[in-house]
Backbone as CSV, one residue per row, in Angstrom:
resi,resn,N_x,N_y,N_z,CA_x,CA_y,CA_z,C_x,C_y,C_z
1,MET,0.840,-1.195,0.000,0.000,0.000,0.000,0.876,1.247,0.000
2,MET,0.601,2.166,-0.908,1.348,3.411,-0.997,0.626,4.486,-0.190
3,ILE,1.315,5.014,0.807,0.738,6.068,1.640,1.549,7.335,1.406
4,PRO,0.921,8.398,0.900,1.685,9.629,0.644,2.169,10.263,1.943
5,LYS,3.386,10.785,1.922,3.936,11.411,3.116,3.175,12.670,3.521
6,THR,2.381,13.171,2.608,1.575,14.361,2.901,0.333,14.028,3.727
7,HIS,0.042,12.727,3.863,-1.138,12.348,4.650,-0.936,12.786,6.107
8,PRO,-1.937,13.410,6.725,-1.760,13.924,8.099,-1.450,12.854,9.132
9,ARG,-1.761,11.602,8.838,-1.489,10.528,9.782,-0.554,9.488,9.155
10,TYR,0.403,9.993,8.395,1.324,9.122,7.652,2.027,8.110,8.558
11,THR,2.621,8.584,9.656,3.397,7.697,10.530,2.527,6.592,11.104
12,SER,1.353,6.954,11.608,0.459,5.965,12.197,0.020,4.928,11.167
13,LEU,-0.284,5.388,9.962,-0.714,4.461,8.916,0.425,3.542,8.476
14,MET,1.638,4.042,8.493,2.781,3.203,8.145,2.990,2.111,9.187
15,LEU,2.800,2.454,10.448,2.913,1.442,11.510,1.819,0.395,11.349
16,ARG,0.622,0.850,11.024,-0.489,-0.084,10.808,-0.166,-1.026,9.650
17,GLU,0.439,-0.488,8.614,0.803,-1.309,7.452,1.897,-2.319,7.824
18,LYS,2.844,-1.908,8.661,3.897,-2.830,9.104,3.299,-4.024,9.847
19,ILE,2.339,-3.741,10.731,1.688,-4.812,11.482,0.935,-5.737,10.534
20,SER,0.238,-5.151,9.574,-0.530,-5.953,8.614,0.386,-6.874,7.806
21,GLN,1.478,-6.318,7.302,2.415,-7.109,6.505,3.082,-8.192,7.347
22,ALA,3.388,-7.855,8.600,4.029,-8.829,9.489,3.091,-9.988,9.802
23,MET,1.802,-9.724,9.886,0.854,-10.822,10.094,0.841,-11.748,8.876
24,LYS,0.867,-11.162,7.698,0.864,-11.969,6.473,2.129,-12.816,6.352
25,ARG,3.213,-12.347,6.953,4.487,-13.080,6.922,4.605,-14.072,8.077
26,GLY,3.589,-14.134,8.931,3.607,-15.086,10.028,4.427,-14.646,11.222
27,ILE,4.679,-13.348,11.356,5.432,-12.815,12.489,4.481,-12.382,13.597
28,VAL,3.393,-11.733,13.204,2.364,-11.251,14.131,1.172,-12.198,14.095
29,HIS,0.670,-12.564,15.269,-0.565,-13.349,15.346,-1.737,-12.444,14.986
30,GLU,-2.810,-13.018,14.463,-3.946,-12.192,14.037,-4.514,-11.345,15.173
31,THR,-4.447,-11.837,16.393,-4.939,-11.044,17.523,-4.042,-9.843,17.794
32,GLY,-2.828,-9.863,17.254,-1.935,-8.717,17.388,-2.477,-7.484,16.687
33,LEU,-3.303,-7.690,15.661,-3.933,-6.557,14.975,-4.880,-5.831,15.921
34,ILE,-5.613,-6.615,16.726,-6.536,-6.021,17.696,-5.747,-5.240,18.744
35,ALA,-4.676,-5.840,19.226,-3.847,-5.176,20.240,-3.277,-3.873,19.700
36,HIS,-2.851,-3.887,18.443,-2.289,-2.671,17.844,-3.351,-1.583,17.739
37,GLY,-4.556,-1.970,17.334,-5.640,-0.994,17.218,-5.982,-0.365,18.560
38,ARG,-5.957,-1.176,19.602,-6.239,-0.651,20.940,-5.174,0.374,21.335
39,GLY,-3.912,0.038,21.076,-2.836,0.970,21.391,-2.928,2.241,20.568
40,GLU,-3.312,2.105,19.313,-3.446,3.265,18.435,-4.477,4.258,18.977
41,THR,-5.542,3.724,19.558,-6.570,4.580,20.153,-5.986,5.453,21.250
42,PHE,-5.175,4.851,22.123,-4.573,5.628,23.203,-3.509,6.585,22.676
43,ASP,-2.870,6.213,21.576,-1.911,7.132,20.964,-2.634,8.389,20.466
44,TYR,-3.834,8.211,19.919,-4.640,9.374,19.531,-4.864,10.285,20.733
45,LEU,-5.181,9.657,21.862,-5.564,10.428,23.049,-4.419,11.270,23.601
46,ILE,-3.185,10.814,23.406,-2.045,11.609,23.874,-1.470,12.471,22.754
47,GLY,-2.123,12.466,21.599,-1.698,13.336,20.514,-0.625,12.755,19.617
48,GLU,-0.440,11.427,19.669,0.570,10.739,18.848,1.950,11.390,18.993
49,ARG,2.309,11.665,20.241,3.611,12.258,20.547,4.033,11.821,21.946
50,THR,5.300,11.990,22.229,5.805,11.688,23.565,5.468,12.854,24.484
51,LEU,4.751,12.582,25.561,4.370,13.632,26.491,5.584,14.127,27.272
52,PRO,5.638,15.418,27.596,6.756,15.936,28.392,6.942,15.183,29.706
53,VAL,5.830,14.779,30.344,5.920,14.083,31.626,6.566,12.703,31.486
54,THR,6.559,12.167,30.272,7.133,10.841,30.041,8.663,10.863,30.062
55,LYS,9.233,12.035,29.955,10.691,12.172,30.009,11.266,11.513,31.258
56,GLY,10.617,11.740,32.404,11.118,11.178,33.655,11.055,9.669,33.679
57,ALA,9.983,9.098,33.113,9.849,7.640,33.075,10.922,7.019,32.184
58,GLU,11.163,7.638,31.043,12.176,7.108,30.119,13.581,7.244,30.710
59,LYS,13.823,8.348,31.384,15.128,8.550,32.020,15.352,7.518,33.131
60,THR,14.297,7.239,33.893,14.411,6.251,34.973,14.608,4.851,34.411
61,ALA,13.917,4.548,33.313,14.115,3.253,32.660,15.572,3.086,32.228
62,ALA,16.121,4.143,31.670,17.529,4.098,31.250,18.441,3.885,32.459
63,ALA,18.149,4.570,33.564,18.959,4.421,34.776,18.914,2.988,35.292
64,CYS,17.729,2.381,35.271,17.591,0.983,35.714,18.398,0.038,34.840
65,LEU,18.384,0.281,33.546,19.130,-0.586,32.623,20.638,-0.430,32.822
66,ILE,21.083,0.794,33.049,22.507,1.026,33.315,22.920,0.315,34.600
67,ASP,22.034,0.357,35.596,22.321,-0.204,36.919,22.155,-1.721,36.967
68,SER,21.540,-2.281,35.936,21.215,-3.706,35.929,22.446,-4.580,35.723
69,THR,22.383,-5.785,36.295,23.459,-6.754,36.069,23.087,-7.783,35.007
70,HIS,21.767,-7.949,34.763,21.331,-8.947,33.779,20.020,-8.491,33.125
71,PRO,20.094,-7.417,32.313,18.871,-6.913,31.677,18.453,-7.759,30.475
72,VAL,17.148,-7.899,30.297,16.595,-8.648,29.156,15.453,-7.842,28.549
73,ILE,15.414,-7.801,27.224,14.308,-7.182,26.499,13.452,-8.303,25.926
74,SER,12.198,-8.356,26.336,11.280,-9.396,25.882,10.655,-8.970,24.551
75,ILE,10.652,-9.889,23.598,10.200,-9.567,22.246,9.010,-10.439,21.864
76,ASN,7.917,-9.811,21.456,6.812,-10.564,20.852,6.661,-10.157,19.380
77,GLY,5.652,-10.690,18.721,5.508,-10.448,17.288,5.307,-8.986,16.940
78,ASN,4.443,-8.297,17.681,4.187,-6.890,17.394,5.425,-6.028,17.583
79,VAL,6.170,-6.307,18.645,7.394,-5.535,18.899,8.406,-5.766,17.778
80,ALA,8.551,-7.006,17.352,9.486,-7.315,16.269,9.070,-6.615,14.986
81,ALA,7.767,-6.566,14.725,7.271,-5.940,13.498,7.493,-4.432,13.497
82,LEU,7.317,-3.806,14.659,7.351,-2.351,14.732,8.721,-1.783,15.094
83,ALA,9.479,-2.498,15.911,10.667,-1.865,16.500,11.826,-2.826,16.701
84,ALA,12.049,-3.728,15.755,13.154,-4.686,15.898,14.503,-3.983,15.995
85,LYS,14.737,-3.022,15.120,16.027,-2.318,15.129,16.213,-1.533,16.423
86,GLU,15.145,-0.887,16.881,15.228,-0.100,18.108,15.540,-0.988,19.312
87,CYS,14.966,-2.195,19.332,15.265,-3.148,20.406,16.721,-3.587,20.358
88,CYS,17.202,-3.863,19.159,18.599,-4.293,18.994,19.564,-3.178,19.396
89,ASP,19.232,-1.940,19.030,20.089,-0.802,19.381,20.173,-0.630,20.900
90,LEU,19.006,-0.717,21.566,18.997,-0.576,23.026,19.764,-1.713,23.681
91,ALA,19.558,-2.932,23.181,20.248,-4.100,23.752,21.761,-3.946,23.665
92,LYS,22.247,-3.473,22.538,23.693,-3.303,22.368,24.224,-2.196,23.279
93,THR,23.438,-1.147,23.460,23.885,-0.009,24.267,24.046,-0.373,25.730
94,VAL,23.124,-1.187,26.256,23.154,-1.506,27.699,23.602,-2.935,27.989
95,GLY,23.954,-3.688,26.951,24.385,-5.070,27.160,23.254,-5.992,27.559
96,ALA,22.063,-5.732,27.020,20.900,-6.561,27.352,20.763,-7.730,26.394
97,GLN,20.119,-8.779,26.858,19.770,-9.902,26.004,18.392,-9.671,25.387
98,LEU,18.164,-10.293,24.248,16.866,-10.287,23.596,16.273,-11.687,23.723
99,GLU,15.041,-11.771,24.210,14.395,-13.081,24.335,13.005,-13.043,23.714
100,VAL,12.760,-13.951,22.784,11.451,-14.056,22.142,10.483,-14.746,23.099
101,ASN,9.324,-14.133,23.298,8.314,-14.705,24.194,6.944,-14.393,23.611
102,LEU,6.178,-15.433,23.275,4.900,-15.265,22.572,3.740,-15.804,23.391
103,PHE,2.630,-15.075,23.392,1.412,-15.561,24.043,0.814,-16.708,23.233
104,HIS,0.646,-16.487,21.939,0.168,-17.548,21.035,1.404,-18.256,20.486
105,TYR,1.910,-19.203,21.275,3.190,-19.820,20.961,3.111,-20.707,19.729
106,ASP,4.095,-20.547,18.889,4.255,-21.399,17.718,5.742,-21.395,17.372
107,LYS,6.348,-22.578,17.320,7.791,-22.685,17.114,8.234,-21.976,15.843
108,GLU,7.449,-22.132,14.784,7.812,-21.499,13.517,7.762,-19.985,13.625
109,ARG,6.792,-19.471,14.370,6.705,-18.014,14.523,7.857,-17.500,15.386
110,VAL,8.264,-18.271,16.376,9.438,-17.898,17.174,10.652,-17.732,16.259
111,LEU,10.834,-18.675,15.344,11.976,-18.614,14.424,11.867,-17.420,13.480
112,ARG,10.642,-17.103,13.055,10.455,-15.935,12.176,10.783,-14.640,12.916
113,VAL,10.343,-14.545,14.164,10.639,-13.353,14.967,12.147,-13.235,15.172
114,ALA,12.797,-14.356,15.472,14.251,-14.360,15.657,14.968,-13.916,14.383
115,LYS,14.448,-14.327,13.254,15.049,-13.944,11.964,14.967,-12.434,11.759
116,VAL,13.828,-11.848,12.120,13.669,-10.396,12.006,14.698,-9.683,12.885
117,LEU,14.892,-10.191,14.101,15.867,-9.583,15.004,17.285,-9.686,14.442
118,LYS,17.616,-10.828,13.894,18.952,-11.011,13.306,19.154,-10.064,12.128
119,GLU,18.122,-9.882,11.328,18.206,-8.971,10.185,18.415,-7.527,10.621
120,ASN,18.082,-7.244,11.881,18.226,-5.881,12.396,19.397,-5.729,13.357
121,GLY,20.288,-6.709,13.353,21.539,-6.546,14.070,21.722,-7.351,15.335
122,ALA,20.753,-8.188,15.687,20.891,-8.985,16.911,21.954,-10.064,16.728
123,ASP,22.723,-10.291,17.763,23.737,-11.344,17.732,23.160,-12.640,18.301
124,ALA,22.990,-12.679,19.607,22.421,-13.862,20.260,20.969,-13.588,20.630
125,ILE,20.128,-14.577,20.418,18.697,-14.430,20.711,18.257,-15.605,21.567
126,ARG,17.622,-15.307,22.673,17.095,-16.365,23.535,15.615,-16.562,23.253
127,GLY,15.103,-17.670,23.749,13.697,-17.984,23.549,13.453,-19.089,22.543
128,LEU,14.515,-19.507,21.852,14.357,-20.579,20.866,14.207,-21.932,21.556
129,HIS,14.841,-22.063,22.709,14.775,-23.332,23.451,14.510,-23.045,24.929
130,PRO,13.313,-22.614,25.273,13.013,-22.309,26.682,13.148,-23.540,27.563
131,ASP,13.748,-23.346,28.750,13.992,-24.473,29.644,13.508,-24.206,31.071
132,LYS,12.797,-23.085,31.256,12.246,-22.744,32.565,10.818,-22.227,32.401
133,LYS,10.105,-22.162,33.529,8.757,-21.596,33.514,8.643,-20.519,34.579
134,ILE,7.977,-19.430,34.225,7.683,-18.377,35.196,6.590,-18.898,36.122
135,PRO,6.802,-18.865,37.419,5.787,-19.383,38.356,4.450,-18.650,38.231
136,ASP,3.382,-19.393,38.488,2.020,-18.838,38.572,1.449,-18.385,37.238
137,LEU,1.985,-18.891,36.135,1.408,-18.625,34.818,1.024,-19.954,34.185
138,ASP,-0.197,-20.027,33.655,-0.680,-21.288,33.105,-0.641,-21.341,31.581
139,HIS,-0.250,-20.238,30.932,-0.215,-20.252,29.468,1.224,-20.249,28.968
140,SER,1.378,-20.240,27.649,2.703,-20.462,27.064,3.695,-19.335,27.337
141,ARG,3.232,-18.171,27.783,4.179,-17.103,28.102,4.979,-17.407,29.358
142,ALA,4.594,-18.463,30.054,5.389,-18.893,31.208,6.737,-19.447,30.762
143,ASN,6.824,-19.936,29.536,8.075,-20.514,29.037,9.136,-19.431,28.891
144,CYS,10.314,-19.683,29.424,11.400,-18.716,29.308,12.736,-19.444,29.432
145,CYS,13.809,-18.696,29.289,15.146,-19.288,29.324,15.803,-19.033,30.679
146,SER,16.453,-20.052,31.204,17.070,-19.959,32.526,18.142,-18.884,32.579
147,GLN,18.844,-18.664,31.482,19.899,-17.658,31.438,19.416,-16.344,30.830
148,GLY,18.103,-16.258,30.572,17.519,-15.045,30.012,16.546,-14.410,30.983
149,ILE,15.263,-14.417,30.633,14.240,-13.780,31.458,14.209,-14.347,32.872
150,TYR,14.374,-15.653,33.005,14.292,-16.270,34.340,15.359,-15.711,35.278
151,LYS,16.522,-15.421,34.745,17.645,-14.935,35.547,17.672,-13.410,35.659
152,ALA,16.957,-12.734,34.796,17.050,-11.279,34.680,16.701,-10.556,35.974
153,ASP,17.376,-9.429,36.195,16.976,-8.547,37.291,16.103,-7.408,36.784
154,VAL,16.275,-7.025,35.512,15.440,-6.000,34.877,14.922,-6.560,33.554
155,VAL,13.619,-6.462,33.344,13.012,-6.940,32.095,12.233,-5.807,31.448
156,VAL,12.520,-5.551,30.186,11.751,-4.580,29.405,10.660,-5.336,28.669
157,VAL,9.411,-4.956,28.918,8.290,-5.607,28.241,7.488,-4.536,27.511
158,ALA,7.193,-4.783,26.262,6.392,-3.848,25.475,5.190,-4.589,24.912
159,LEU,4.065,-3.923,24.857,2.842,-4.526,24.298,2.591,-5.856,24.994
160,GLU,2.529,-5.786,26.296,2.576,-6.966,27.176,1.193,-7.361,27.678
161,ASP,1.064,-8.584,28.197,-0.152,-8.970,28.925,0.125,-8.866,30.426
162,GLY,-0.869,-8.351,31.152,-0.662,-7.956,32.537,-0.320,-9.083,33.488
163,ASP,-0.837,-10.301,33.239,-0.562,-11.367,34.202,0.899,-11.782,34.183
164,ARG,1.538,-11.760,33.023,2.970,-12.089,32.994,3.780,-10.977,33.651
165,CYS,3.363,-9.743,33.426,4.033,-8.625,34.074,3.990,-8.785,35.590
166,GLN,2.832,-9.153,36.118,2.687,-9.353,37.554,3.527,-10.532,38.030
167,ALA,3.516,-11.622,37.257,4.278,-12.807,37.637,5.777,-12.521,37.669
168,LEU,6.258,-11.745,36.704,7.676,-11.379,36.682,8.027,-10.481,37.865
169,LYS,7.124,-9.572,38.179,7.366,-8.692,39.324,7.372,-9.487,40.627
170,ASN,6.495,-10.516,40.697,6.458,-11.377,41.888,7.769,-12.122,42.090
171,MET,8.520,-12.303,40.997,9.820,-12.965,41.094,10.911,-12.011,41.589
172,GLY,10.532,-10.761,41.836,11.486,-9.783,42.339,12.192,-8.980,41.269
173,LYS,11.678,-9.032,40.053,12.321,-8.330,38.950,11.794,-6.900,38.819
174,THR,12.643,-6.016,38.343,12.220,-4.670,37.972,11.641,-4.735,36.567
175,ILE,10.410,-4.283,36.411,9.729,-4.383,35.121,9.563,-3.001,34.509
176,ILE,10.127,-2.830,33.334,9.952,-1.601,32.559,8.946,-1.918,31.450
177,ALA,7.770,-1.312,31.534,6.710,-1.593,30.563,6.527,-0.400,29.633
178,ILE,6.401,-0.682,28.349,6.050,0.341,27.363,4.633,0.019,26.909
179,ASP,3.702,0.874,27.290,2.280,0.574,27.088,1.524,1.878,26.896
180,LEU,0.844,2.020,25.778,0.101,3.246,25.493,-1.149,3.401,26.351
181,ASN,-1.601,2.321,26.949,-2.810,2.358,27.781,-2.413,2.506,29.254
182,PRO,-2.581,3.691,29.836,-2.174,3.875,31.234,-3.065,3.149,32.224
183,LEU,-4.192,2.609,31.754,-5.123,1.908,32.636,-4.962,0.392,32.583
184,SER,-4.085,-0.103,31.722,-3.929,-1.548,31.577,-3.325,-2.166,32.829
185,ARG,-3.519,-3.479,32.993,-2.904,-4.180,34.118,-1.390,-4.066,34.058
186,THR,-0.848,-4.116,32.855,0.603,-3.995,32.698,1.089,-2.651,33.211
187,ALA,0.436,-1.580,32.755,0.836,-0.231,33.164,0.726,-0.050,34.666
188,GLN,-0.330,-0.604,35.244,-0.575,-0.444,36.672,0.340,-1.326,37.520
189,THR,0.846,-2.401,36.944,1.660,-3.371,37.678,3.148,-3.083,37.601
190,ALA,3.606,-2.568,36.472,5.042,-2.420,36.219,5.728,-1.515,37.234
191,THR,7.015,-1.707,37.368,7.829,-0.843,38.221,7.947,0.547,37.602
192,ILE,8.214,0.555,36.308,8.291,1.802,35.533,7.442,1.623,34.291
193,THR,6.470,2.498,34.114,5.606,2.441,32.944,5.900,3.618,32.034
194,ILE,6.050,3.335,30.757,6.266,4.396,29.776,5.052,4.414,28.854
195,VAL,4.217,5.429,29.017,3.009,5.548,28.197,3.397,6.266,26.918
196,ASP,3.780,5.470,25.943,4.263,6.015,24.675,4.266,4.903,23.639
197,ASN,4.330,5.294,22.395,4.451,4.307,21.323,5.855,3.705,21.377
198,VAL,5.928,2.418,21.207,7.208,1.719,21.325,8.244,2.273,20.352
199,VAL,7.814,2.746,19.179,8.767,3.260,18.190,9.358,4.604,18.615
200,ARG,8.667,5.307,19.499,9.208,6.563,20.027,9.991,6.328,21.320
201,ALA,9.468,5.423,22.154,10.046,5.233,23.486,11.434,4.606,23.446
202,LEU,11.610,3.559,22.667,12.885,2.831,22.691,14.083,3.704,22.301
203,PRO,13.993,4.492,21.211,15.146,5.347,20.888,15.433,6.389,21.969
204,ARG,14.389,6.873,22.624,14.586,7.874,23.676,15.261,7.248,24.899
205,ILE,14.884,6.020,25.242,15.553,5.323,26.345,17.025,5.105,25.997
206,THR,17.264,4.666,24.767,18.646,4.451,24.319,19.460,5.730,24.431
207,GLU,18.875,6.833,24.033,19.579,8.114,24.100,19.875,8.502,25.545
208,TRP,18.935,8.246,26.442,19.164,8.551,27.857,20.319,7.721,28.425
209,THR,20.443,6.469,27.991,21.520,5.622,28.520,22.896,6.181,28.166
210,LYS,22.948,6.984,27.121,24.229,7.588,26.712,24.525,8.875,27.476
211,GLN,23.499,9.406,28.146,23.656,10.696,28.830,23.812,10.562,30.348
212,ILE,23.348,9.447,30.904,23.356,9.268,32.353,24.659,8.590,32.790
213,SER,25.266,9.113,33.832,26.464,8.466,34.374,26.052,7.452,35.439
214,PRO,26.848,6.411,35.647,26.521,5.401,36.665,26.330,5.993,38.060
215,ASP,26.976,7.124,38.326,26.853,7.758,39.641,25.464,8.351,39.876
216,GLU,24.733,8.618,38.801,23.417,9.252,38.916,22.275,8.261,39.067
217,THR,22.510,7.013,38.723,21.391,6.088,38.540,20.533,5.902,39.777
218,GLN,21.151,5.710,40.920,20.384,5.413,42.128,19.472,6.566,42.525
219,LYS,19.953,7.777,42.409,19.114,8.930,42.761,17.936,9.052,41.797
220,ILE,18.187,8.849,40.519,17.117,8.922,39.521,16.041,7.885,39.833
221,ILE,16.472,6.673,40.138,15.533,5.580,40.424,14.741,5.867,41.696
222,GLN,15.429,6.320,42.734,14.771,6.570,44.019,13.771,7.726,43.953
223,ASP,14.042,8.694,43.089,13.166,9.871,42.989,11.911,9.619,42.151
224,TYR,11.869,8.512,41.448,10.757,8.252,40.523,9.561,7.658,41.247
225,ASP,8.372,8.099,40.872,7.108,7.610,41.446,6.186,7.212,40.301
226,ASN,6.034,5.910,40.057,5.244,5.451,38.910,3.763,5.790,39.052
227,GLU,3.226,5.685,40.253,1.815,6.017,40.450,1.557,7.489,40.142
228,LYS,2.439,8.350,40.583,2.314,9.786,40.307,2.382,10.034,38.803
229,TYR,3.316,9.368,38.145,3.451,9.531,36.693,2.172,9.127,35.968
230,LEU,1.592,7.984,36.326,0.369,7.526,35.673,-0.788,8.488,35.922
231,ARG,-0.857,9.055,37.116,-1.902,10.053,37.397,-1.728,11.276,36.504
232,GLU,-0.482,11.685,36.301,-0.214,12.848,35.458,-0.596,12.584,34.002
233,VAL,-0.346,11.366,33.525,-0.748,11.013,32.160,-2.270,11.047,32.025
234,LEU,-2.960,10.453,32.995,-4.430,10.449,32.962,-4.983,11.864,33.078
235,ASP,-4.349,12.711,33.888,-4.780,14.108,33.997,-4.630,14.811,32.656
236,TYR,-3.528,14.517,31.953,-3.301,15.127,30.642,-4.383,14.710,29.658
237,ILE,-4.672,13.407,29.610,-5.692,12.905,28.686,-7.053,13.515,29.006
238,THR,-7.392,13.563,30.289,-8.669,14.125,30.709,-8.774,15.592,30.310
239,HIS,-7.717,16.351,30.572,-7.700,17.772,30.216,-7.843,17.947,28.704
240,ARG,-7.158,17.115,27.954,-7.196,17.229,26.491,-8.594,16.928,25.962
241,LEU,-9.239,15.908,26.510,-10.589,15.572,26.089,-11.584,16.688,26.407
242,ARG,-11.375,17.329,27.545,-12.302,18.387,27.953,-12.106,19.678,27.177
243,ASN,-10.901,19.890,26.683,-10.576,21.192,26.119,-10.225,21.192,24.639
244,PHE,-10.283,20.025,23.983,-9.803,20.003,22.598,-10.649,20.854,21.673
245,GLU,-11.967,20.965,21.925,-12.814,21.784,21.060,-12.472,23.263,21.212
246,LYS,-12.266,23.702,22.442,-11.940,25.105,22.680,-10.599,25.464,22.057
247,ALA,-9.670,24.505,22.101,-8.327,24.776,21.578,-8.228,24.529,20.078
248,GLY,-9.291,24.029,19.498,-9.279,23.742,18.072,-8.460,22.543,17.698
249,MET,-8.256,21.638,18.665,-7.473,20.441,18.382,-8.345,19.357,17.773
250,GLU,-7.719,18.497,16.999,-8.396,17.346,16.437,-7.870,16.102,17.128
251,LEU,-8.783,15.291,17.657,-8.364,14.062,18.320,-8.174,12.928,17.329
252,PHE,-9.074,12.835,16.358,-9.039,11.672,15.474,-8.979,12.106,14.021
């Protein structure tokens, strides 16, 4: 599909097309289209941009990754379709592992996702041969690698399901969630929630990791309040909904 760059929603439509093509290639499960549409709705609500208040969340995420001894970035089909290169760039910057983890598990799709990551610069990829299970999860997302997610102290999860986020947190892990829906179980459960589109958030986190010194990390982490941040995001959305007509803004 040819989308002219002059279209007012060019970027959003290109992301939608990436998800569509990735489903046809067997990278994204068909239910991933629904998940993407839900996220797109919340992206509309925040104006399809990174909110100023999100700066603190992204900076804290970067501080946690710098401070981590065994960081892992969890990859599903949608993340691979939209932001494979951005995930690989962040992983290389902070020395994180990449692990494929799918809700609708299929060995062939795992291999396709891994191939996308390799094409975008990944060296080693975990998740091809899971040998551990996350406690208290009854579905296939419980499968993980003993030297990857199972061992991790910090896990980056994007476009996630809330029960796995909670289960990982119950294991004592710091969870960095990238989720456009501030009301989701994932957003409410994570240690650090970044309410932003994954294609915007990951490069910004990577950039922060280059600016923060190891001496700063603990203070940044200690000063962060995820509940306060989520309230500020919801306040912004509420204010925007109430005032967009007066300001002449277009939501959709």
